[in-house]
Steps between C-alpha positions, in 0.01 A plus 500: 500500500822576686860522382746456785876534506682179589828310487579191297513284813130568577305171494231643270765626257659154506163331431433723202850431366420128516182566300701700246741210475214257432359735236839515328522120513164482321643715218841330495499152660871463427571755775372261764714221363806725528432594865391859435419674829357844575528480879874454546600867519217693662702653786611816315162586351294805592152489359126522519214260553155554352211391721139455391259426785800446731639229270843544335445482124797685350860596557790694357852555627827673432863419562803727485737433211720810525463841663298617198334180377242273659337184371121458511430141609223258592216673316185294546121539514279197568315393187154595624613858565682569173395760242363735767786750506667362814836444329513867400433599862777272627745633240413857597572422866826314436631765258422773754690300764790454258520876436481568875793264552700691239484261207508655153430188292292187551576177319310176491513164330212317333474168323418541130205262549343744749353709217218656705744617765745637243220697332404648838861596575527673162179696567653611830803643319749213523703429189672178401874564506634147469397147408676219682496123528487354850814301579320220677161477324600613149178709492505850356426802717507876464672763708285813520584846629329827592640836605337605825 
């Protein structure tokens, strides 16, 4: 297993974002109908890729919101590699990077239907600070936050 620093424009990061998109479509088909896209704004992402046997199987990224706040984005582990602790490792790496870059708070957004992910985020210390309704899909999502 290797965890390597990357940028959002990396082709492996892009491929995993497409897989995340497909996974979200399986949970919420209405997203696909509305043109939901997770690859439109990858340029400003710093992140990590998880490799198992030289194959990219997971990703996580961060984007600057303000001088003190970053957003954790594009969190994904391929289905066959879930429940093995890899998400915790990726979060540890990205939160360390965020602190190194001077961020004091991390926020993230998660669809309400992504219950497994939300439970993981809570275990990692993220708290739900807001519930919102998406303007274009009318689906409910949470805004979560954690002091770094």
